[in-house]
TORTI-466519 format. One line per 2 residues: number of its first residue (from 1); their letters; for each residue z, x, y of C-alpha. Coordinates in Angstrom, 3 decimals, decimal comma, padded with zeros to 6 digits, always signed. Each point is the difference from the previous one (the first is absolute). Layout:
<nodes>
NUM	A	Z X Y  ...
</nodes>
This chain:
<nodes>
1	XX	+157,325 +009,868 -111,352  -001,219 -002,530 +002,562
3	XX	+001,066 +000,483 +003,581  +001,980 -002,602 +001,944
5	XX	-000,872 -000,787 +003,610  +002,111 -002,033 +002,427
7	XX	-002,008 -001,591 +002,818  +001,814 -001,676 +002,918
9	XX	-001,819 -000,126 +003,320  +000,068 -001,938 +003,264
11	XX	-003,520 +001,055 +000,982  -002,196 -001,056 -002,914
13	XX	-003,008 +002,101 +001,070  -001,517 +001,611 -003,089
15	XX	+002,879 -000,984 -002,306  -002,086 -002,234 -002,273
17	XX	-002,553 +002,745 -000,561  +002,799 +002,475 -000,740
19	XX	+001,640 -002,378 -002,472  -003,292 -000,686 -001,748
21	XX	-000,639 +003,729 -000,265  +003,475 +000,678 -001,387
23	XX	-000,298 -002,845 -002,488  -003,346 +001,345 -001,130
25	XX	+001,679 +003,319 -000,718  +002,647 -001,702 -002,148
27	XX	+002,858 -000,025 +002,504  +002,742 -002,598 -000,245
29	XX	+000,340 -001,859 +003,298  +003,292 -001,014 +001,625
31	XX	+000,056 -001,860 +003,293  +001,947 -002,198 +002,410
33	XX	-000,493 -003,186 +001,997  -003,319 -000,400 +001,771
35	XX	-001,492 +003,074 -001,630  +000,725 -001,338 -003,473
37	XX	-001,478 -003,383 +000,942  -003,208 +001,656 +001,246
39	XX	-000,409 +002,022 -003,186  +000,745 -002,957 -002,255
41	XX	-002,582 -002,112 +001,812  -002,503 +002,769 -000,655
43	XX	+000,713 -000,275 -003,722  +001,906 +003,249 -000,348
45	XX	+002,963 +000,262 -002,401  +003,012 +000,563 +002,235
47	XX	+003,697 +000,113 -000,750  +002,094 -001,172 +002,929
49	XX	+002,908 +002,244 +000,969  +002,488 -002,854 -000,506
51	XX	-001,139 -000,302 -003,616  +000,041 +003,789 -000,419
53	XX	+003,570 +000,384 +001,296  +001,324 -003,292 -001,384
55	XX	+001,406 -000,664 +003,459  -001,536 -002,606 +002,319
57	XX	-001,150 +000,612 +003,570  +002,578 -001,365 +002,420
59	XX	+000,889 -000,402 +003,654  -003,546 -000,858 +001,059
61	XX	-001,342 +003,061 -001,785  +002,406 +002,414 +001,659
63	XX	+001,229 +001,091 -003,438  -002,627 +000,505 -002,677
65	XX	-000,713 +003,694 -000,672  +003,486 +001,403 +000,671
67	XX	+000,803 +000,262 -003,703  +000,754 +002,835 -002,490
69	XX	-003,033 -000,951 -002,103  -002,182 +000,712 +003,013
71	XX	+001,689 +003,042 +001,485  +000,922 +001,427 -003,395
73	XX	-003,656 -000,260 -000,998  -001,024 +001,787 +003,197
75	XX	+002,685 +002,692 +000,129  +000,229 +001,051 -003,648
77	XX	-001,307 +003,538 -000,564  -001,929 +000,383 -003,224
79	XX	+001,031 +003,667 -000,242  +003,728 -000,790 +000,010
81	XX	+001,276 -001,132 -003,458  +002,970 -001,893 +001,431
83	XX	-002,355 -002,047 +002,223  -002,191 -000,857 -002,976
85	XX	+003,072 -000,958 -002,008  +001,260 -002,243 +002,786
87	XX	-003,345 -001,818 +000,076  +000,206 -000,645 -003,727
89	XX	+003,655 -001,034 +000,103  -000,525 -002,589 +002,747
91	XX	-003,437 -001,188 -000,994  -001,667 +001,240 +003,193
93	XX	-003,751 +000,620 +000,057  -001,422 +002,885 +001,975
95	XX	-002,111 -000,898 +003,061  -002,793 +002,532 +000,418
97	XX	-001,825 -001,368 +003,040  +001,499 -001,786 +002,986
99	XX	-002,164 -001,684 +002,622  +001,927 -001,326 +003,007
101	XX	-000,742 -000,651 +003,636  +002,770 -001,296 +002,162
103	XX	+000,752 -003,175 +001,913  -002,061 +000,110 +003,222
105	XX	+002,867 +000,887 +002,322  -002,128 +001,918 +002,533
107	XX	-002,589 -002,787 +000,228  +002,714 -002,640 +000,310
109	XX	+001,847 +001,599 +002,926  -003,312 +000,704 +001,730
111	XX	-000,689 -003,729 +000,267  +000,789 -001,719 +003,254
113	XX	+003,043 -002,219 -000,311  +001,440 +001,788 -003,023
115	XX	+003,687 -000,880 -000,345  +002,788 +002,167 -001,347
117	XX	+000,204 -002,343 -003,001  -003,733 +000,486 -000,692
119	XX	+000,446 +003,758 +000,194  +003,033 +000,059 -002,311
121	XX	-001,739 -002,113 -002,649  -002,868 +002,485 -000,047
123	XX	+002,207 +002,984 -000,785  -000,880 +000,908 -003,581
125	XX	+002,879 +001,098 -002,242  -001,228 +000,001 -003,574
127	XX	-003,372 +001,522 +000,846  +001,328 +003,165 +001,661
129	XX	+002,652 +000,350 -002,705  -002,655 -000,034 -002,732
131	XX	-002,266 +002,336 +001,945  +002,822 +002,503 +000,466
133	XX	+000,882 -000,134 -003,693  -003,584 +000,536 -001,092
135	XX	-000,681 +002,694 +002,603  +003,142 +001,896 -000,987
137	XX	-001,166 -000,022 -003,626  -003,574 +001,064 +000,800
139	XX	-000,142 +002,205 -003,114  -000,143 -003,195 -002,086
141	XX	-001,095 -002,760 +002,390  -003,029 -000,473 +002,235
143	XX	+000,912 -002,022 +003,095  -002,731 -001,702 +002,037
145	XX	+000,804 -001,186 +003,528  -003,484 -000,299 +001,513
147	XX	-003,134 -001,809 -001,177  -002,009 +003,166 +000,679
149	XX	+001,808 +001,598 -002,976  -001,044 -002,625 -002,546
151	XX	-003,523 +001,237 -000,692  +000,835 +003,688 -000,484
153	XX	+002,924 -000,844 -002,297  -002,180 -002,218 -002,172
155	XX	-002,616 +002,759 -000,189  +002,675 +002,491 -001,036
157	XX	+001,235 -002,332 -002,760  -003,527 -000,545 -001,255
159	XX	-000,431 +003,774 -000,169  +003,176 +000,358 -002,064
161	XX	+003,162 +000,118 +002,126  +001,429 +000,207 +003,499
163	XX	+000,677 +003,675 +000,660  +003,391 +001,317 +001,100
165	XX	-001,593 +001,119 +003,275  -001,248 -003,517 +000,700
167	XX	+003,347 -001,557 -000,948  +001,789 +002,351 +002,405
169	XX	-002,458 -000,804 +002,809  +000,552 -003,710 -000,638
171	XX	+003,753 +000,595 +000,140  -000,220 +001,764 +003,358
173	XX	-002,170 -002,821 +001,384  +002,557 -002,512 -001,256
175	XX	+002,952 +001,723 +001,672  -002,059 +000,296 +003,182
177	XX	-000,678 -003,730 -000,081  +003,695 -000,801 -000,499
179	XX	+000,894 +002,286 +002,915  -002,551 -001,755 +002,225
181	XX	+001,280 -003,408 -001,076  +003,645 +000,861 +000,609
183	XX	-000,901 +001,530 +003,369  -001,721 -003,227 +001,073
185	XX	+003,062 -002,036 -001,013  +002,385 +002,348 +001,808
187	XX	-002,127 +000,019 +003,162  -000,162 -003,786 +000,100
189	XX	+003,649 -000,715 -000,774  +001,128 +002,734 +002,419
191	XX	-001,895 -001,879 +002,726  +001,687 -003,370 -000,530
193	XX	+002,266 -000,948 +002,918  +003,011 -002,292 -000,041
195	XX	-002,080 -002,916 +001,284  -002,667 +000,541 -002,663
197	XX	-002,512 +001,621 +002,331  -001,505 +003,406 -000,737
199	XX	+000,736 +003,095 +002,063  -003,042 +001,991 +001,081
201	XX	+001,477 +003,144 -001,552  +002,024 -000,218 -003,249
203	XX	+003,446 +001,542 -000,355  -001,492 +002,264 -002,669
205	XX	-003,621 +001,112 +000,084  -001,640 +000,837 -003,335
207	XX	-003,570 +001,278 +000,192  -002,504 +000,422 -002,827
209	XX	-003,052 +002,211 +000,327  -002,581 +001,091 -002,566
211	XX	-001,224 +003,582 -000,085  -003,689 +000,335 +000,787
213	XX	-000,407 +003,765 -000,227  +001,492 +003,401 +000,626
215	XX	-001,240 +001,647 +003,181  -001,120 +003,567 +000,640
217	XX	+003,121 +000,639 +002,063  +002,148 -001,530 +002,723
219	XX	-000,156 +000,554 +003,751  +000,119 +003,728 -000,777
221	XX	-001,168 +001,860 -003,085  +003,558 +000,809 -001,167
223	XX	+000,799 -003,749 -000,209  -000,945 -002,189 -002,968
225	XX	-001,218 -003,567 +000,508  -001,183 -003,146 -001,738
227	XX	-001,552 -003,317 +001,033  +001,581 -003,314 -000,994
229	XX	-001,166 -003,546 +000,677  +001,660 -003,384 +000,345
231	XX	+000,190 -002,037 -003,208  -002,472 -002,433 +001,528
233	XX	-001,981 +001,845 +002,675  -001,732 -002,062 +002,636
235	XX	-003,790 -000,146 -000,303  -001,708 +002,482 +002,268
237	XX	+002,976 +002,370 +000,215  -000,391 +003,759 -000,357
239	XX	+001,611 +000,159 -003,453  -002,809 -002,203 -001,374
241	XX	-002,574 +002,680 +000,884  -002,393 +001,453 -002,557
243	XX	-000,720 +003,700 +000,494  -003,718 +000,474 -000,559
245	XX	-000,047 +003,785 +000,352  +001,814 +002,986 +001,458
247	XX	+003,056 +002,166 -000,497  +003,436 -001,309 -000,890
249	XX	+001,774 -001,790 +002,816  +003,012 +001,506 +001,724
251	XX	+002,980 -001,654 +001,658  -001,445 +000,636 +003,471
253	XX	-003,420 -001,290 -001,042  +001,527 -003,335 -000,940
255	XX	+002,317 -000,267 +002,998  -002,932 +000,612 +002,359
257	XX	-002,312 -002,208 -002,045  +002,461 -002,872 +000,282
259	XX	+000,143 +000,397 +003,778  -003,799 -000,057 +000,231
261	XX	-000,429 -002,892 -002,420  +002,642 -002,188 +001,639
263	XX	-001,571 +000,573 +003,403  -003,623 -000,614 -000,994
265	XX	+000,889 -003,263 -001,766  +001,253 -001,372 +003,312
267	XX	-003,507 -000,498 +001,343  -002,377 -002,878 -000,705
269	XX	-003,157 +001,858 +001,011  -001,349 +003,252 -001,534
271	XX	+002,502 +002,749 +000,795  +000,748 +003,627 -000,759
273	XX	+003,372 +001,739 +000,217  +000,535 +003,758 -000,181
275	XX	+003,585 +001,128 -000,628  +001,529 +003,451 +000,243
277	XX	+003,676 +000,640 -000,745  +000,782 -003,731 -000,230
279	XX	-001,451 -000,814 +003,446  -003,372 -001,565 +000,830
281	XX	-001,988 +002,635 +001,898  -003,091 -002,193 +000,253
283	XX	-000,532 -003,740 -000,398  -003,094 -001,996 +000,855
285	XX	-001,908 -003,203 -000,573  -003,757 -000,099 -000,513
287	XX	-002,918 -002,120 -001,064  +000,096 +001,857 -003,338
289	XX	+002,057 +002,740 -001,685  -002,216 +002,798 +001,302
291	XX	+000,440 -001,075 +003,621  +003,752 -000,530 -000,444
293	XX	+000,370 +003,477 -001,500  -002,018 +001,710 +002,726
295	XX	+002,182 -001,539 +002,695  +003,265 +000,713 -001,844
297	XX	-000,963 +003,637 -000,593  -000,877 +000,419 +003,677
299	XX	+003,610 -000,705 +001,032  +001,396 +003,245 -001,425
301	XX	-002,455 +002,116 -002,023  +002,510 +002,851 -000,269
303	XX	+002,756 -002,068 -001,623  -002,501 -001,821 -002,206
305	XX	-000,576 +003,240 -001,942  +001,640 -000,408 -003,409
307	XX	+001,026 -003,544 +000,804  +000,215 -003,263 -001,902
309	XX	-002,757 -002,531 +000,718  +000,092 -003,734 -000,726
311	XX	-002,600 -002,740 +000,397  +000,501 -003,755 -000,323
313	XX	-003,592 -000,523 -001,132  -001,982 +001,391 -002,922
315	XX	-001,039 +003,576 +000,743  -003,783 +000,287 +000,022
317	XX	-002,298 +003,015 -000,123  -000,415 +000,259 +003,770
319	XX	+003,738 +000,211 +000,654  +000,533 +002,284 -002,988
321	XX	-002,523 +002,509 +001,317  +001,882 +000,205 +003,304
323	XX	+003,427 +000,335 -001,615  -001,252 +002,654 -002,404
325	XX	-000,678 +002,335 +002,936  +003,733 +000,478 +000,555
327	XX	+002,850 +001,170 -002,221  +001,828 -003,094 -001,255
329	XX	+002,929 -000,162 -002,416  -000,076 -003,694 -000,954
331	XX	-002,645 -002,649 +000,641  +000,872 -003,679 -000,532
333	XX	-002,071 -003,186 +000,041  -000,110 -003,383 -001,732
335	XX	-003,167 +001,173 -001,767  -002,522 +002,856 -000,081
337	XX	-003,743 -000,527 -000,333  -001,960 +002,075 -002,515
339	XX	-001,473 +001,954 +002,916  +003,451 +000,804 +001,367
341	XX	+001,211 +001,211 -003,394  -003,058 +002,201 -000,324
343	XX	+000,727 +001,618 +003,377  +003,483 +001,049 -001,164
345	XX	-001,012 +000,872 -003,553  -000,175 +003,696 +000,816
347	XX	+003,239 -000,059 +002,032  +002,184 -000,150 -003,083
349	XX	+003,256 +000,663 +001,845  -000,304 -003,011 +002,308
351	XX	+002,247 -002,760 -001,266  -001,786 -003,355 +000,075
353	XX	+002,322 -003,014 -000,237  -001,420 -003,474 -000,500
355	XX	+002,363 -002,827 +000,935  -001,303 -003,523 -000,432
357	XX	+000,890 -002,273 +002,895  +000,407 -003,583 -001,254
359	XX	-002,141 -002,736 +001,537  +001,550 -002,212 +002,640
361	XX	+000,153 +002,266 +003,013  +002,475 +002,512 +001,335
363	XX	+003,388 -001,690 -000,128  +003,323 +001,545 -001,018
365	XX	+000,116 -000,753 -003,739  -003,759 +000,338 -000,482
367	XX	+000,259 +003,401 +001,627  +002,680 +001,083 -002,414
369	XX	+002,661 +000,388 +002,653  +003,601 +000,494 -001,039
371	XX	+002,448 -002,766 +000,815  +002,624 +002,654 +000,645
373	XX	+000,324 +003,708 +000,754  +002,563 +002,537 -001,162
375	XX	+001,060 +003,496 +000,934  +002,399 +002,337 -001,761
377	XX	+002,852 +001,550 +001,959  +002,886 +002,128 -001,277
379	XX	+001,333 -001,839 -003,070  -001,335 -003,258 +001,394
381	XX	-002,962 -002,258 +000,549  -001,191 -001,770 +003,138
383	XX	-001,786 -003,304 -000,557  -001,903 -002,104 +002,510
385	XX	-002,658 -002,671 +000,118  -003,451 +001,538 +000,456
387	XX	-001,644 +000,188 +003,415  -002,732 -002,527 -000,779
389	XX	-000,124 -001,567 +003,458  -003,478 -001,078 +001,143
391	XX	-000,478 -000,280 +003,732  -002,417 -002,592 +001,389
393	XX	-001,439 -000,345 +003,469  +002,071 -003,138 +000,495
395	XX	+003,158 +002,098 -000,491  -000,764 +002,278 +002,955
397	XX	+001,718 -000,398 +003,351  -001,807 +001,353 +003,060
399	XX	+002,668 +001,459 +002,306  -002,125 +001,638 +002,723
401	XX	-002,028 -001,396 +002,870  -003,129 +001,213 -001,749
403	XX	-000,877 -001,608 -003,327  -002,016 +001,706 -002,771
405	XX	-003,551 -001,124 -000,685  -000,895 -001,486 -003,392
407	XX	-001,483 +003,359 -001,072  +003,141 +001,799 +001,111
409	XX	+002,145 -002,460 -001,920  -002,006 +000,767 -003,146
411	XX	+000,496 +003,721 +000,545  +003,693 -000,461 +000,736
413	XX	+000,487 -001,860 -003,272  -001,971 +002,714 -001,807
415	XX	+002,169 +002,710 +001,567  +003,128 -002,000 -000,841
417	XX	-001,020 -000,244 -003,651  -000,577 +003,746 -000,190
419	XX	+003,321 +000,741 +001,738  +001,792 -001,868 -002,784
421	XX	-001,018 +002,794 -002,397  +000,707 +002,946 +002,320
423	XX	+003,358 +001,761 -000,245  +002,303 -000,735 +002,936
425	XX	-000,071 +000,637 +002,831  -003,607 -001,237 -000,114
427	XX	-002,607 -000,152 +002,756  -003,585 -001,012 -000,823
429	XX	-002,937 +000,112 +002,439  -003,071 -001,938 -001,052
431	XX	-003,210 -001,510 +001,258  -003,018 -001,692 -001,533
433	XX	+001,704 -000,530 -003,352  +000,966 +003,642 -000,574
435	XX	+002,977 +002,246 +000,629  -000,437 +002,520 +002,806
437	XX	+003,334 +001,815 -000,197  +003,109 -000,341 -002,157
439	XX	+003,457 +001,350 +000,823  +002,461 -000,172 -002,900
441	XX	+003,475 +000,912 -001,168  +001,441 +001,371 +003,220
443	XX	+003,618 -000,258 +001,105  -001,221 -001,105 +003,439
445	XX	-002,499 -002,790 +000,655  -001,092 +001,993 +003,037
447	XX	-000,986 +002,922 -002,250  -001,905 -002,333 -002,351
449	XX	-001,970 -001,303 +002,984  -000,833 +003,536 +001,119
451	XX	-001,004 +001,090 -003,508  -002,275 -003,020 -000,429
453	XX	-001,716 +000,893 +003,262  -000,367 +003,642 -001,043
455	XX	-001,485 -001,050 -003,367  -002,674 -002,010 +001,784
457	XX	-000,832 +002,939 +002,278  -000,363 +002,317 -002,994
459	XX	-002,389 -002,467 -001,626  -001,996 -000,310 +003,197
461	XX	+000,767 -003,702 +000,371  +000,502 -001,703 +003,327
463	XX	+003,061 -002,185 +000,432  -001,329 -001,613 +003,137
465	XX	+000,404 -003,763 -000,368  +001,751 +000,402 -003,373
467	XX	+002,499 -002,416 -001,521  +003,366 +001,267 -001,217
469	XX	+002,633 -001,182 -002,460  +003,614 +001,152 -000,012
471	XX	+001,991 -000,877 -003,132  +003,185 -000,520 +002,053
473	XX	+000,869 -000,649 +003,627  -000,202 +002,548 +002,798
475	XX	+003,551 +000,896 +001,030  -001,263 +001,353 +003,340
477	XX	-003,170 -000,211 +002,068  -000,906 +003,661 -000,653
479	XX	-001,726 -000,817 -003,303  -002,076 -002,687 +001,688
481	XX	-000,979 +002,489 +002,714  -001,243 +002,496 -002,611
483	XX	-002,218 -002,728 -001,486  -001,337 -000,958 +003,415
485	XX	-000,677 +003,637 +000,893  -001,983 +000,327 -003,238
487	XX	-002,201 -002,956 +000,969  +001,528 -002,953 -001,828
489	XX	-000,985 -003,434 +001,294  +002,383 -002,154 -002,040
491	XX	+003,084 +000,362 -002,189  +001,709 -001,959 -002,755
493	XX	+003,686 +000,572 -000,660  +002,904 -002,060 -001,391
495	XX	+001,997 -000,322 +003,211  +003,743 -000,477 -000,076
497	XX	+001,141 +003,032 +001,985  +002,668 -000,189 +002,679
499	XX	-002,664 +001,479 +002,290  -002,845 -002,356 -000,880
501	XX	-000,332 -001,055 +003,627  -000,293 +003,629 +001,062
503	XX	-002,746 +000,624 -002,565  -001,824 -003,238 +000,924
505	XX	+000,137 +001,000 +003,671  -001,434 +003,409 -000,894
507	XX	-002,863 -001,662 -001,909  -000,755 -002,247 +002,982
509	XX	+000,154 +003,006 +002,307  -002,474 +001,896 -002,180
511	XX	-002,288 -003,015 -000,498  +000,621 -000,209 -003,729
513	XX	+000,116 -003,209 -001,999  +002,971 -000,215 -002,367
515	XX	+000,976 -002,438 -002,732  +003,211 -000,334 -001,980
517	XX	-000,123 -000,593 -003,756  +003,664 -000,936 -000,404
519	XX	+000,288 +002,122 -003,161  +000,136 +003,732 -000,636
521	XX	-001,407 +002,104 -002,827  +002,308 +002,975 -000,576
523	XX	-001,102 +002,038 -003,014  +002,291 +002,860 -000,980
</nodes>
């Protein structure tokens, strides 16, 4: 007996080819509106749904598929005699294949100037209803909700039939799509204010993520873990990475890799970032990846052992040979040359992640930065806009009698960028486009300053004339004195403390140039 397929899509991509393939296999075609018109113009024999149901479309197309002849044909189970009898009694034909994609609600509300009326009119009713009916009855109906499914389904039909396994997978994909669609509608409508404007955060937040892979374990080996991605990940983000070689990734691998990747993407010139336990332990700029790596490694060779390394340029053979001398867990770059891959060929446990950076330069979306951040707390979720602030020289305010030189300003901005990715309280010494000492995650800013100084001493690096970034203001002058004692020549900090004048006076007393950024970069 010939199969019956109902095709009703908003996005017409691939639908003509699917219809032609189904027709060639002897399927009867049902369709609606614009889809039916497209197929008829292509010379395909199509029965419109209004003719099939004997009930005309009405209310500007709002009511067309909500009919027993449609849903009965989708929901009837061939293995249940009473269902088969009901079909015969009411003259309802079975529908074996349903192809539906929904009104473009997400694309509509994403457009600038979208009104509530525009949004409401793009809420699909009949489409989701049909998809749910077909997906529920997956034993008898194959439901297609994505153009990527068309080819495989046609191949399966040509080979004989669509397997039960495939029908179930199609059903799961369909329910997932409906969940995503309903979540988008709920998020939008929950944001609408009384005056028609949209709140930044909806009254109900519905998130949809797609599983990428299971992970070896969580933060500790007794914890399980998995990686999920956004439905539409930004280009150049970590979840778009291709693993070229190495062991399975763990939760900590990815958390540290994200910290390294986000930091290294912040720089326009060749850069290398080494991360250990979510903090940059070495960051540097260079004429090429090899030079950037050598300088970054010099900051803290001890912490770099077993670290995560990221480059913002293709990794070549010269840099690869240097990196291969140390123990590295994950190595990331936009590309790897054949020579670089050959260097790591024998180091089978090293995880190589290739993440293509889109053309157009390092800007927030091109760098795959999140628009928002979240953090779980007990039975709750904290949401905030992401810290994507870019500081320019023109934003800086010199507050001391002594002003930084142009070279010092460059180093201050470099240190400030690094501090953004260091856990608070953060103190970063730098000079010549490289970190010299990093103090992270302390309860006291004074302790972070001391630790950063100690790190530099352990690495044999001089802090004389160094430039320093503090992610937040100095509450007292003691932190500034520690920096001056270590050899700092200039400091960048947000300002805004009740004791700013005291700290400025201390900087003038110690002959240090200081600039205020006007923003802070807490990272907890």
